N, CA, C and O atoms as a MOPAC input file, in Angstrom:
PM7 MOZYME 1SCF
protein

 N      7.66100 1     3.01500 1   -29.92900 1
 C      9.05800 1     2.49600 1   -30.31000 1
 C      9.81300 1     3.79900 1   -30.37000 1
 O      9.27600 1     4.84000 1   -30.74900 1
 N     11.14700 1     3.71300 1   -29.96400 1
 C     11.97300 1     4.86400 1   -30.04100 1
 C     13.03900 1     4.72900 1   -31.24100 1
 O     13.90900 1     3.85900 1   -31.23900 1
 N     12.92200 1     5.43200 1   -31.99900 1
 C     13.63900 1     5.67900 1   -33.11500 1
 C     14.60200 1     6.85400 1   -33.07000 1
 O     14.14200 1     7.93000 1   -32.68700 1
 N     16.11800 1     6.76700 1   -33.48000 1
 C     16.64500 1     7.84500 1   -33.38400 1
 C     17.69600 1     8.11100 1   -34.63900 1
 O     18.49200 1     7.25100 1   -35.01700 1
 N     17.58300 1     9.37800 1   -35.20500 1
 C     18.58600 1     9.77700 1   -36.27000 1
 C     19.08600 1    11.05600 1   -35.87500 1
 O     18.82300 1    11.47800 1   -34.74900 1
 N     19.85700 1    11.79500 1   -36.76700 1
 C     20.56000 1    12.94100 1   -36.33700 1
 C     19.58300 1    13.96400 1   -36.45700 1
 O     19.97400 1    15.04800 1   -36.02400 1
 N     18.52300 1    13.94700 1   -36.87600 1
 C     17.49300 1    15.17700 1   -36.75500 1
 C     16.62500 1    15.15900 1   -35.67600 1
 O     16.42000 1    16.18100 1   -35.02200 1
 N     16.06000 1    14.02900 1   -35.40800 1
 C     14.84700 1    14.09100 1   -34.46500 1
 C     14.83000 1    12.75500 1   -33.65400 1
 O     15.51800 1    11.79600 1   -34.00400 1
 N     14.09500 1    12.73200 1   -32.66000 1
 C     13.76100 1    11.56900 1   -31.94200 1
 C     12.37600 1    11.32600 1   -31.93800 1
 O     11.54900 1    12.12700 1   -31.50200 1
 N     12.09800 1    10.13300 1   -32.46000 1
 C     10.53300 1     9.97600 1   -32.58900 1
 C     10.00900 1     8.87300 1   -31.60600 1
 O     10.44600 1     7.72300 1   -31.64500 1
 N      9.16800 1     9.23500 1   -30.83300 1
 C      8.32700 1     8.56800 1   -29.80600 1
 C      6.97400 1     8.24500 1   -30.09500 1
 O      6.03500 1     9.01900 1   -29.90600 1
 N      6.87400 1     7.01700 1   -30.58500 1
 C      5.53900 1     6.54200 1   -31.19700 1
 C      5.34700 1     7.57800 1   -32.35400 1
 O      6.22000 1     7.64200 1   -33.21900 1
 N      4.24800 1     8.39400 1   -32.41500 1
 C      4.10100 1     9.15400 1   -33.57600 1
 C      4.23500 1    10.68000 1   -33.21100 1
 O      3.85400 1    11.59700 1   -33.93900 1
 N      4.80600 1    10.81500 1   -32.02700 1
 C      5.04100 1    12.15100 1   -31.50800 1
 C      6.55200 1    12.58900 1   -31.70500 1
 O      7.44700 1    12.04700 1   -31.05700 1
 N      6.79700 1    13.59000 1   -32.62400 1
 C      8.13800 1    13.77000 1   -32.95700 1
 C      8.67600 1    14.81300 1   -31.93700 1
 O      8.06800 1    15.83900 1   -31.63200 1
 N      9.85700 1    14.44500 1   -31.45600 1
 C     10.61900 1    15.45200 1   -30.34500 1
 C     11.76800 1    15.73000 1   -31.21100 1
 O     12.61800 1    14.91600 1   -31.57400 1
 N     11.68600 1    17.08700 1   -31.52500 1
 C     12.83000 1    17.55100 1   -32.38800 1
 C     13.83400 1    17.95300 1   -31.39400 1
 O     13.68800 1    17.86500 1   -30.17500 1
 N     15.09500 1    18.50100 1   -32.15500 1
 C     16.13400 1    18.94400 1   -31.29900 1
 C     15.76300 1    19.79700 1   -30.05900 1
 O     14.93400 1    20.70600 1   -30.11300 1
 N     16.45800 1    19.43000 1   -28.90200 1
 C     16.14100 1    20.23900 1   -27.56600 1
 C     16.36700 1    21.72400 1   -27.71700 1
 O     17.32200 1    22.17200 1   -28.35100 1
 N     15.49100 1    22.45100 1   -27.13600 1
 C     15.67900 1    23.93600 1   -27.01600 1
 C     16.01500 1    24.12600 1   -25.58800 1
 O     15.89500 1    23.18600 1   -24.80200 1
 N     16.47500 1    25.42200 1   -25.16800 1
 C     17.10500 1    25.71100 1   -23.83500 1
 C     16.25700 1    25.37600 1   -22.65800 1
 O     16.75400 1    25.12400 1   -21.56000 1
 N     15.06100 1    25.37400 1   -22.87300 1
 C     14.17500 1    25.23700 1   -21.86200 1
 C     13.69300 1    23.71700 1   -21.43500 1
 O     12.99100 1    23.50300 1   -20.44700 1
 N     14.22300 1    22.59600 1   -22.41800 1
 C     13.86600 1    21.37900 1   -22.46300 1
 C     14.25800 1    20.72900 1   -21.24800 1
 O     13.51200 1    20.00700 1   -20.58700 1
 N     15.61900 1    21.04200 1   -20.93100 1
 C     16.23900 1    20.40800 1   -19.78000 1
 C     15.69600 1    20.85900 1   -18.49200 1
 O     15.92800 1    20.18500 1   -17.48800 1
 N     15.00800 1    21.91200 1   -18.42300 1
 C     14.29300 1    22.14500 1   -17.14200 1
 C     12.70000 1    21.45700 1   -17.19200 1
 O     12.10700 1    21.13000 1   -16.16400 1
 N     12.20800 1    21.32400 1   -18.38300 1
 C     10.94600 1    20.56300 1   -18.34700 1
 C     11.16300 1    19.09900 1   -17.74800 1
 O     10.50900 1    18.65600 1   -16.80400 1
 N     12.10500 1    18.45400 1   -18.38000 1
 C     12.52800 1    17.24200 1   -17.79500 1
 C     12.88400 1    17.21100 1   -16.48000 1
 O     12.41100 1    16.34800 1   -15.74100 1
 N     13.70700 1    18.09200 1   -16.05400 1
 C     14.15800 1    18.14700 1   -14.60100 1
 C     13.03100 1    18.22000 1   -13.70600 1
 O     12.99500 1    17.50700 1   -12.70300 1
 N     12.00900 1    19.11500 1   -14.02600 1
 C     10.93200 1    19.31800 1   -13.08600 1
 C      9.92400 1    18.14800 1   -12.92400 1
 O      9.44200 1    17.76800 1   -11.85700 1
 N      9.70800 1    17.68400 1   -14.05100 1
 C      9.00300 1    16.37100 1   -14.10900 1
 C      9.48500 1    15.12300 1   -13.42500 1
 O      8.75900 1    14.26300 1   -12.92800 1
 N     11.02000 1    15.13000 1   -13.46600 1
 C     11.64900 1    14.12800 1   -12.91600 1
 C     11.90000 1    14.36000 1   -11.48400 1
 O     12.22700 1    13.48000 1   -10.68800 1
 N     11.71900 1    15.65800 1   -11.19900 1
 C     11.70700 1    15.71900 1    -9.68300 1
 C     10.51200 1    15.26600 1    -9.05700 1
 O     10.54000 1    14.57700 1    -8.03800 1
 N      9.27400 1    15.68900 1    -9.72400 1
 C      8.08500 1    15.21100 1    -9.08700 1
 C      8.05100 1    13.76900 1    -9.10100 1
 O      7.68800 1    13.16500 1    -8.09200 1
 N      8.41900 1    13.11800 1   -10.22400 1
 C      8.36100 1    11.65400 1   -10.46200 1
 C      9.26500 1    10.92100 1    -9.17900 1
 O      8.89200 1     9.88100 1    -8.63600 1
 N     10.45800 1    11.62500 1    -8.82200 1
 C     11.35400 1    10.90000 1    -8.12400 1
 C     10.74000 1    11.20600 1    -6.67600 1
 O     10.84900 1    10.35600 1    -5.79200 1
 N     10.17600 1    12.26900 1    -6.46900 1
 C      9.51600 1    12.45900 1    -5.11000 1
 C      8.14500 1    11.55000 1    -4.82900 1
 O      7.76600 1    11.08700 1    -3.75300 1
 N      7.67000 1    11.46900 1    -5.83400 1
 C      6.40000 1    10.53800 1    -5.72100 1
 C      6.85900 1     9.16800 1    -5.41400 1
 O      6.28600 1     8.50400 1    -4.55100 1
 N      8.10200 1     8.60800 1    -6.23600 1
 C      8.55100 1     7.33800 1    -5.92400 1
 C      9.13800 1     7.26200 1    -4.51100 1
 O      9.14000 1     6.15900 1    -3.96500 1
 N      9.58100 1     8.20400 1    -3.93800 1
 C     10.23800 1     8.21200 1    -2.62000 1
 C      8.96100 1     8.09800 1    -1.67800 1
 O      8.98400 1     7.28100 1    -0.75700 1
 N      7.91900 1     8.84800 1    -1.87800 1
 C      6.77400 1     8.85100 1    -0.87300 1
 C      6.14100 1     7.42900 1    -0.93300 1
 O      5.72500 1     6.90000 1     0.09800 1
 N      6.07300 1     6.82600 1    -2.11700 1
 C      5.60100 1     5.46500 1    -2.08500 1
 C      6.49600 1     4.37000 1    -1.39800 1
 O      6.03900 1     3.47500 1    -0.68700 1
 N      7.66200 1     4.52500 1    -1.65900 1
 C      8.63700 1     3.48600 1    -1.10200 1
 C      8.92000 1     3.66500 1     0.43200 1
 O      9.34200 1     2.71200 1     1.08700 1
 N      8.66600 1     4.99200 1     1.04700 1
 C      8.78400 1     5.26300 1     2.15500 1
 C      7.53400 1     4.72900 1     3.13500 1
 O      7.63300 1     4.30300 1     4.28600 1
 N      6.35900 1     4.88000 1     2.34300 1
 C      5.25500 1     4.52800 1     3.28900 1
 C      4.70900 1     3.23100 1     2.69100 1
 O      3.48500 1     3.10400 1     2.67900 1
 N      5.37800 1     2.37400 1     2.25600 1
 C      5.05100 1     0.85300 1     2.05700 1
 C      6.08400 1     0.02800 1     2.57500 1
 O      7.26800 1     0.18700 1     2.27800 1
 N      5.61100 1    -0.95700 1     3.43700 1
 C      6.49000 1    -1.81400 1     4.11700 1
 C      6.28800 1    -3.09200 1     3.51900 1
 O      5.14300 1    -3.52100 1     3.37300 1
 N      7.29100 1    -3.74400 1     3.15800 1
 C      7.31400 1    -4.98400 1     2.72000 1
 C      8.45200 1    -5.97900 1     3.29400 1
 O      9.55000 1    -5.57900 1     3.68100 1
 N      8.10300 1    -7.12100 1     3.29600 1
 C      8.97100 1    -8.15500 1     3.99100 1
 C      9.81400 1    -8.83200 1     2.93500 1
 O     11.03700 1    -8.70400 1     2.87100 1
 N      9.06000 1    -9.58400 1     2.08500 1
 C      9.65800 1   -10.44400 1     0.95300 1
 C      9.59800 1    -9.86600 1    -0.26900 1
 O     10.65100 1    -9.61900 1    -0.85700 1
 N      8.34600 1    -9.55400 1    -0.85100 1
 C      8.10800 1    -8.98600 1    -2.08200 1
 C      8.15000 1    -7.37900 1    -2.14800 1
 O      7.58200 1    -6.65400 1    -1.33100 1
 N      8.93600 1    -6.91700 1    -3.28300 1
 C      8.93700 1    -5.46600 1    -3.36200 1
 C      7.98000 1    -4.74700 1    -4.03700 1
 O      8.11500 1    -4.20600 1    -5.13400 1
 N      6.90900 1    -4.76800 1    -3.26400 1
 C      5.45800 1    -4.08500 1    -3.67200 1
 C      5.59600 1    -2.50700 1    -4.28300 1
 O      5.09200 1    -2.06000 1    -5.31400 1
 N      6.35400 1    -1.90000 1    -3.40200 1
 C      6.50000 1    -0.55200 1    -3.77700 1
 C      7.07100 1    -0.32300 1    -5.15300 1
 O      6.52200 1     0.45300 1    -5.93500 1
 N      8.23500 1    -1.02900 1    -5.47800 1
 C      8.78600 1    -0.79800 1    -6.99300 1
 C      7.99600 1    -1.21600 1    -7.91700 1
 O      8.00500 1    -0.63900 1    -9.00400 1
 N      7.15700 1    -2.29100 1    -7.68900 1
 C      6.10000 1    -2.87400 1    -8.67200 1
 C      5.17500 1    -1.84900 1    -8.81000 1
 O      4.93900 1    -1.40300 1    -9.93300 1
 N      4.57800 1    -1.38200 1    -7.75300 1
 C      3.54200 1    -0.30000 1    -7.98600 1
 C      4.11600 1     0.78900 1    -8.64300 1
 O      3.37000 1     1.20000 1    -9.53200 1
 N      5.26300 1     1.47200 1    -8.53100 1
 C      5.52000 1     2.58200 1    -9.12000 1
 C      5.78000 1     2.40100 1   -10.49300 1
 O      5.31200 1     3.22000 1   -11.28400 1
 N      6.58600 1     1.26600 1   -10.97800 1
 C      6.95900 1     0.82300 1   -12.17300 1
 C      5.43900 1     0.57000 1   -12.99800 1
 O      5.27100 1     1.11800 1   -14.08700 1
 N      4.53800 1    -0.15400 1   -12.49600 1
 C      3.35000 1    -0.50700 1   -13.28800 1
 C      2.50900 1     0.89700 1   -13.42500 1
 O      2.01900 1     1.20500 1   -14.51100 1
 N      2.39500 1     1.57100 1   -12.49000 1
 C      1.74600 1     3.02400 1   -12.55100 1
 C      2.35000 1     3.70600 1   -13.56800 1
 O      1.59700 1     4.17000 1   -14.42400 1
 N      3.62700 1     3.89700 1   -13.69400 1
 C      4.37800 1     4.54600 1   -14.64100 1
 C      4.13100 1     4.12700 1   -16.09700 1
 O      4.14900 1     4.92500 1   -17.03400 1
 N      3.88200 1     2.71900 1   -16.21700 1
 C      3.71900 1     2.16200 1   -17.45700 1
 C      2.25800 1     2.69200 1   -18.07800 1
 O      2.04600 1     2.97100 1   -19.25800 1
 N      1.43300 1     2.74800 1   -17.11400 1
 C      0.09400 1     2.94300 1   -17.37900 1
 C     -0.07300 1     4.48600 1   -17.84400 1
 O     -0.66700 1     4.79800 1   -18.87600 1
 N      0.48600 1     5.35300 1   -17.01200 1
 C      0.51000 1     6.65800 1   -17.26200 1
 C      1.23500 1     7.01500 1   -18.62100 1
 O      0.75200 1     7.78900 1   -19.44800 1
 N      2.39300 1     6.39400 1   -18.75400 1
 C      3.11700 1     6.62600 1   -19.95400 1
 C      2.23400 1     6.28400 1   -21.22700 1
 O      2.14600 1     7.05800 1   -22.18000 1
 N      1.59400 1     5.07400 1   -21.16400 1
 C      0.57600 1     4.66900 1   -22.11600 1
 C     -0.59400 1     5.66600 1   -22.48000 1
 O     -1.00500 1     5.88200 1   -23.62000 1
 N     -0.99000 1     6.15500 1   -21.47800 1
 C     -2.02000 1     7.44700 1   -21.82800 1
 C     -1.47600 1     8.56100 1   -22.29900 1
 O     -2.20200 1     9.27800 1   -22.98700 1
 N      0.00700 1     9.00200 1   -22.03300 1
 C      0.47600 1    10.06700 1   -22.40200 1
 C      0.81300 1     9.95500 1   -24.01600 1
 O      0.60900 1    10.83700 1   -24.85000 1
 N      1.35800 1     8.70000 1   -24.23600 1
 C      1.63300 1     8.43900 1   -25.64500 1
 C      0.49200 1     8.48500 1   -26.65200 1
 O      0.52000 1     9.00000 1   -27.76900 1
 N     -0.60900 1     7.79500 1   -26.00100 1
 C     -1.83400 1     7.79300 1   -26.71700 1
 C     -2.46400 1     9.18800 1   -26.95700 1
 O     -3.21700 1     9.33700 1   -27.91900 1
 N     -2.23700 1    10.02500 1   -26.27600 1
 C     -2.83200 1    11.37000 1   -26.00800 1
 C     -2.07100 1    12.20400 1   -27.38800 1
 O     -2.59500 1    13.21200 1   -27.86200 1
 N     -1.10700 1    11.77200 1   -27.79700 1
 C     -0.22100 1    12.30600 1   -28.76800 1
 C      0.21600 1    13.77400 1   -28.36700 1
 O      0.14600 1    14.70700 1   -29.16700 1
 N      0.64800 1    13.90200 1   -27.13200 1
 C      1.12800 1    15.29900 1   -26.58600 1
 C      2.00300 1    16.04500 1   -27.41200 1
 O      2.66500 1    15.51900 1   -28.30700 1
 N      2.03100 1    17.26500 1   -27.14100 1
 C      3.16600 1    18.08100 1   -27.82000 1
 C      4.51800 1    17.88800 1   -27.16200 1
 O      4.59900 1    17.35300 1   -26.05600 1
 N      5.59000 1    18.32200 1   -27.83400 1
 C      6.88600 1    18.09100 1   -27.40200 1
 C      7.08000 1    18.39400 1   -25.79400 1
 O      7.52500 1    17.61200 1   -24.95300 1
 N      6.62600 1    19.73500 1   -25.60000 1
 C      6.86300 1    20.17700 1   -24.08000 1
 C      6.15300 1    19.26700 1   -23.04400 1
 O      6.71300 1    18.89800 1   -22.01200 1
 N      4.90500 1    18.93500 1   -23.37700 1
 C      4.19800 1    18.05000 1   -22.38000 1
 C      4.77200 1    16.78400 1   -22.26700 1
 O      4.92600 1    16.25900 1   -21.16400 1
 N      5.15700 1    16.15700 1   -23.48600 1
 C      5.79300 1    14.72300 1   -23.55400 1
 C      7.08900 1    14.73700 1   -22.81000 1
 O      7.41000 1    13.78400 1   -22.10000 1
 N      7.93600 1    15.92700 1   -22.97300 1
 C      9.21000 1    15.87500 1   -22.16700 1
 C      8.77900 1    16.04000 1   -20.64100 1
 O      9.33200 1    15.27000 1   -19.85500 1
 N      7.98900 1    16.82300 1   -20.19900 1
 C      7.64200 1    17.07900 1   -18.95200 1
 C      7.12300 1    15.74500 1   -18.14200 1
 O      7.63100 1    15.29700 1   -17.11400 1
 N      6.06800 1    15.25600 1   -18.80200 1
 C      5.29400 1    14.29700 1   -18.19200 1
 C      5.82100 1    12.92900 1   -18.38700 1
 O      6.03700 1    12.15900 1   -17.45100 1
 N      6.02300 1    12.65000 1   -19.64500 1
 C      6.56200 1    11.49300 1   -20.20400 1
 C      8.05500 1    11.13600 1   -19.77600 1
 O      8.26000 1    10.19900 1   -19.00500 1
 N      9.02900 1    11.86000 1   -20.26400 1
 C     10.22500 1    11.72300 1   -19.98700 1
 C     10.69200 1    11.97100 1   -18.60200 1
 O     11.44900 1    11.21000 1   -18.00000 1
 N     10.11500 1    13.27700 1   -18.04000 1
 C     10.51800 1    13.56000 1   -16.65500 1
 C      9.66300 1    12.81700 1   -15.57800 1
 O     10.19100 1    12.09000 1   -14.73800 1
 N      8.40400 1    13.01900 1   -15.63900 1
 C      7.68600 1    12.36100 1   -14.48700 1
 C      7.78500 1    10.92000 1   -14.45600 1
 O      8.23100 1    10.34100 1   -13.46600 1
 N      7.38400 1    10.30000 1   -15.50900 1
 C      7.43700 1     8.84300 1   -15.60300 1
 C      8.96100 1     8.14300 1   -15.55800 1
 O      9.21100 1     7.09200 1   -14.96800 1
 N      9.74200 1     8.80000 1   -16.16600 1
 C     11.13000 1     8.58700 1   -15.95400 1
 C     11.67400 1     8.70500 1   -14.46000 1
 O     12.40200 1     7.81000 1   -14.03200 1
 N     11.36300 1     9.69500 1   -13.73200 1
 C     11.61900 1     9.62000 1   -12.42800 1
 C     10.97900 1     8.79100 1   -11.52000 1
 O     11.50300 1     8.31300 1   -10.51400 1
 N      9.72900 1     8.61300 1   -11.92600 1
 C      8.92400 1     7.70900 1   -11.08700 1
 C      9.27200 1     6.36300 1   -11.20600 1
 O      9.34700 1     5.75300 1   -10.13900 1
 N      9.52100 1     5.70200 1   -12.30300 1
 C      9.72600 1     4.30000 1   -12.37700 1
 C     11.32900 1     4.19300 1   -12.29700 1
 O     12.07500 1     5.10600 1   -12.65000 1
 N     11.74300 1     2.99800 1   -11.80400 1
 C     12.83700 1     2.74200 1   -11.65800 1
 C     13.59000 1     1.13200 1   -11.84500 1
 O     13.57600 1     0.16300 1   -11.08600 1
 N     14.17000 1     1.31400 1   -13.06500 1
 C     14.69800 1    -0.26800 1   -13.41400 1
 C     15.93500 1    -0.60300 1   -12.64500 1
 O     16.23600 1    -1.79000 1   -12.51900 1
 N     16.63300 1     0.27400 1   -12.15300 1
 C     17.68600 1     0.03100 1   -11.49000 1
 C     17.52200 1    -0.80200 1   -10.38900 1
 O     18.14900 1    -1.84500 1   -10.20200 1
 N     16.43300 1    -0.19800 1    -9.45900 1
 C     15.90800 1    -0.74500 1    -8.18700 1
 C     15.47400 1    -2.24100 1    -8.46400 1
 O     15.91000 1    -3.25100 1    -7.91100 1
 N     14.51800 1    -2.14600 1    -9.44600 1
 C     13.97900 1    -3.46300 1   -10.02900 1
 C     14.91300 1    -4.51400 1   -10.17500 1
 O     14.64300 1    -5.62900 1    -9.73000 1
 N     16.28300 1    -4.21800 1   -10.91100 1
 C     17.10800 1    -5.05900 1   -11.35400 1
 C     17.98000 1    -5.43800 1    -9.91800 1
 O     18.41500 1    -6.58400 1    -9.80800 1
 N     18.18800 1    -4.56700 1    -8.96600 1
 C     18.79300 1    -4.77200 1    -7.78100 1
 C     17.80100 1    -5.89000 1    -6.98100 1
 O     18.22700 1    -6.98700 1    -6.62000 1
 N     16.67200 1    -5.52100 1    -6.80400 1
 C     15.86200 1    -6.46700 1    -6.04100 1
 C     15.85000 1    -7.82600 1    -6.69200 1
 O     16.01000 1    -8.80000 1    -5.95600 1
 N     15.68600 1    -8.00000 1    -7.93300 1
 C     15.80800 1    -9.23000 1    -8.40000 1
 C     16.99200 1   -10.04000 1    -8.17200 1
 O     16.89300 1   -11.20600 1    -7.78900 1
 N     18.30100 1    -9.37700 1    -8.42700 1
 C     19.61100 1    -9.90400 1    -8.06300 1
 C     19.49800 1   -10.24500 1    -6.63300 1
 O     19.79900 1   -11.40900 1    -6.36900 1
 N     19.15500 1    -9.54000 1    -5.70800 1
 C     19.27800 1    -9.90700 1    -4.25400 1
 C     18.40300 1   -11.06200 1    -4.02400 1
 O     18.85400 1   -12.00400 1    -3.37300 1
 N     17.01700 1   -11.10900 1    -4.55400 1
 C     16.34000 1   -12.27600 1    -4.47900 1
 C     16.92900 1   -13.54700 1    -4.98800 1
 O     16.61700 1   -14.56500 1    -4.37100 1
 N     17.73100 1   -13.65800 1    -6.01200 1
 C     18.29800 1   -14.81700 1    -6.44500 1
 C     19.38500 1   -15.04500 1    -5.61000 1
 O     19.65700 1   -16.21800 1    -5.35100 1
 N     20.12900 1   -14.05600 1    -5.08900 1
 C     21.25200 1   -14.40100 1    -4.27100 1
 C     20.79500 1   -14.95300 1    -2.93600 1
 O     21.54400 1   -15.67200 1    -2.27600 1
 N     19.62900 1   -14.64200 1    -2.54500 1
 C     18.96900 1   -15.17400 1    -1.27300 1
 C     18.19700 1   -16.42500 1    -1.55300 1
 O     17.36700 1   -16.81300 1    -0.73100 1
 N     18.43800 1   -17.13200 1    -2.75400 1
 C     17.75100 1   -18.21900 1    -3.23500 1
 C     16.15000 1   -18.12200 1    -2.93200 1
 O     15.47800 1   -18.99300 1    -2.38000 1
 N     15.72000 1   -16.92800 1    -3.39600 1
 C     14.14900 1   -16.83500 1    -3.30700 1
 C     13.88300 1   -16.75000 1    -4.80700 1
 O     13.38300 1   -15.75800 1    -5.33700 1
 N     14.25900 1   -17.88000 1    -5.47200 1
 C     14.06800 1   -18.01600 1    -7.02900 1
 C     12.69900 1   -17.96600 1    -7.51800 1
 O     12.48300 1   -17.40600 1    -8.59300 1
 N     11.67600 1   -18.52900 1    -6.79800 1
 C     10.32800 1   -18.49100 1    -7.39400 1
 C      9.89800 1   -17.05600 1    -7.01400 1
 O      9.32600 1   -16.43600 1    -7.91000 1
 N     10.05200 1   -16.51500 1    -5.99800 1
 C      9.43700 1   -14.93800 1    -5.85800 1
 C     10.16300 1   -14.17600 1    -6.86400 1
 O      9.49700 1   -13.48700 1    -7.63700 1
 N     11.42800 1   -14.20000 1    -6.96700 1
 C     12.06800 1   -13.32500 1    -7.95900 1
 C     11.55000 1   -13.51400 1    -9.50500 1
 O     11.48300 1   -12.59500 1   -10.32000 1
 N     11.20000 1   -14.87700 1    -9.75000 1
 C     10.73100 1   -15.10800 1   -11.12400 1
 C      9.28900 1   -14.53400 1   -11.22600 1
 O      8.89800 1   -13.86900 1   -12.18600 1
 N      8.55300 1   -14.85100 1   -10.16400 1
 C      7.09600 1   -14.12400 1    -9.98200 1
 C      7.22800 1   -12.56700 1   -10.40000 1
 O      6.59800 1   -12.00100 1   -11.29400 1
 N      8.17500 1   -12.02800 1    -9.56100 1
 C      8.31200 1   -10.38600 1    -9.66300 1
 C      8.66900 1   -10.02000 1   -11.02200 1
 O      8.19200 1    -9.02400 1   -11.56600 1
 N      9.68600 1   -10.97900 1   -11.71100 1
 C      9.94900 1   -10.57600 1   -13.00400 1
 C      8.82600 1   -10.76100 1   -14.09600 1
 O      8.60500 1    -9.92300 1   -14.97000 1
 N      8.26700 1   -11.72600 1   -13.98000 1
 C      7.17000 1   -11.98100 1   -15.05000 1
 C      5.94400 1   -10.90000 1   -14.91400 1
 O      5.40300 1   -10.30400 1   -15.84500 1
 N      5.64800 1   -10.80100 1   -13.53200 1
 C      4.57800 1    -9.73200 1   -13.28900 1
 C      4.92600 1    -8.38700 1   -13.82200 1
 O      4.16800 1    -7.71800 1   -14.52400 1
 N      6.16000 1    -8.02000 1   -13.43200 1
 C      6.62800 1    -6.78600 1   -13.88400 1
 C      6.46700 1    -6.51100 1   -15.42600 1
 O      5.90000 1    -5.56300 1   -15.96800 1
 N      7.11600 1    -7.59200 1   -15.99500 1
 C      7.25400 1    -7.47300 1   -17.66100 1
 C      5.68600 1    -7.47700 1   -18.17600 1
 O      5.19200 1    -6.56400 1   -18.83800 1
 N      5.09800 1    -8.48900 1   -17.81500 1
 C      3.60900 1    -8.71800 1   -18.62900 1
 C      2.55500 1    -7.56100 1   -17.96100 1
 O      1.75200 1    -6.93900 1   -18.65700 1
 N      2.65700 1    -7.42900 1   -16.89100 1
 C      1.67900 1    -6.50900 1   -16.29500 1
 C      2.04600 1    -4.93700 1   -16.71900 1
 O      1.13100 1    -4.13400 1   -16.89900 1
 N      3.33800 1    -4.58100 1   -16.85600 1
 C      3.91200 1    -3.46800 1   -17.32500 1
 C      3.29000 1    -3.25300 1   -18.86400 1
 O      2.71900 1    -2.20800 1   -19.17700 1
 N      3.45300 1    -4.25100 1   -19.68400 1
 C      3.14500 1    -4.09600 1   -21.13800 1
 C      1.63800 1    -3.92800 1   -21.06300 1
 O      1.12500 1    -2.94100 1   -21.59100 1
 N      0.96000 1    -4.76100 1   -20.48800 1
 C     -0.56300 1    -4.71000 1   -20.39600 1
 C     -1.03100 1    -3.55200 1   -19.95400 1
 O     -2.04800 1    -3.11600 1   -20.49300 1
 N     -0.42000 1    -2.81900 1   -18.91400 1
 C     -0.85700 1    -1.55700 1   -18.30400 1
 C     -0.61200 1    -0.31100 1   -19.48600 1
 O     -1.37600 1     0.64800 1   -19.60800 1
 N      0.44700 1    -0.50900 1   -20.20800 1
 C      0.67500 1     0.55200 1   -20.98100 1
 C     -0.15700 1     0.67600 1   -22.04700 1
 O     -0.58000 1     1.74400 1   -22.48900 1
 N     -0.44300 1    -0.63000 1   -22.54800 1
 C     -1.51600 1    -0.79000 1   -23.62000 1
 C     -2.66400 1    -0.28400 1   -23.24200 1
 O     -3.21800 1     0.49300 1   -24.01900 1
 N     -3.29500 1    -0.60300 1   -21.95800 1
 C     -4.40600 1    -0.16800 1   -21.58200 1
 C     -4.39200 1     1.19400 1   -21.34900 1
 O     -5.48800 1     1.73000 1   -21.51200 1
 N     -3.47000 1     1.92800 1   -21.01200 1
 C     -3.38100 1     3.36400 1   -21.06100 1
 C     -3.49800 1     3.90700 1   -22.32900 1
 O     -4.19800 1     4.90600 1   -22.49300 1
 N     -2.82900 1     3.31500 1   -23.37400 1
 C     -3.21600 1     3.75400 1   -24.76900 1
 C     -4.71700 1     3.74000 1   -25.04100 1
 O     -5.30600 1     4.71600 1   -25.50500 1
 N     -5.29900 1     2.60200 1   -24.73400 1
 C     -6.95600 1     2.55700 1   -24.95600 1
 C     -7.64300 1     3.76200 1   -24.12000 1
 O     -8.43300 1     4.57700 1   -24.59600 1
 N     -7.21000 1     3.71600 1   -22.84700 1
 C     -7.99000 1     4.76800 1   -22.21100 1
 C     -7.73800 1     6.13700 1   -22.74700 1
 O     -8.64100 1     6.95900 1   -22.59300 1
 N     -6.58600 1     6.52500 1   -23.38600 1
 C     -6.39300 1     7.72600 1   -23.96500 1
 C     -7.23100 1     7.78300 1   -25.13400 1
 O     -7.32800 1     8.92200 1   -25.58900 1
 N     -7.88800 1     6.85900 1   -25.77700 1
 C     -8.60200 1     7.00100 1   -26.87100 1
 C     -7.77000 1     6.66000 1   -28.07100 1
 O     -8.31400 1     6.74400 1   -29.17200 1
 N     -6.51400 1     6.28300 1   -27.99000 1
 C     -5.68100 1     5.94300 1   -29.16600 1
 C     -6.10600 1     4.47700 1   -29.67300 1
 O     -6.30400 1     3.59600 1   -28.83600 1
 N     -6.23800 1     4.23300 1   -30.97900 1
 C     -6.45500 1     3.20400 1   -31.64000 1
 C     -5.34800 1     2.29200 1   -31.72500 1
 O     -5.55100 1     1.08700 1   -31.57700 1
 N     -4.14400 1     2.76300 1   -31.95800 1
 C     -2.90900 1     1.78100 1   -32.02600 1
 C     -1.72000 1     2.89600 1   -31.44600 1
 O     -1.79500 1     4.08500 1   -31.13600 1
 N     -0.61000 1     1.92400 1   -31.45800 1
 C      0.62500 1     2.70700 1   -30.91700 1
 C      1.32700 1     3.61200 1   -32.05200 1
 O      2.31700 1     4.29000 1   -31.77600 1

């Protein structure tokens, strides 16, 4: 869970205190790597009807974020890999666009399948990532 107050941002049980001057670069470097990986997957995945590439990067990002949160990383690592890499890799905006386009094209069944697979598999993979990391609970 993400809780915000004036002093700190708490992600799960890992406190991320106010940003220092290097945090912007940590997030930027991780985000660049994540966005580059997303681009590679999307360029090398051909789809006709179902948006497999977006589903793949979003579910993979959920699993990776679960592992990272479960490992209770320090601030620098969490910013680089959690906020940066996972944030750059996953894409809610593309997911939303694809759902809207499928509804527009009357592909209601496929869009609902995509929506539910993304939601439930994403949560399942995040929780699986927590278990893989050795964390007992969130």
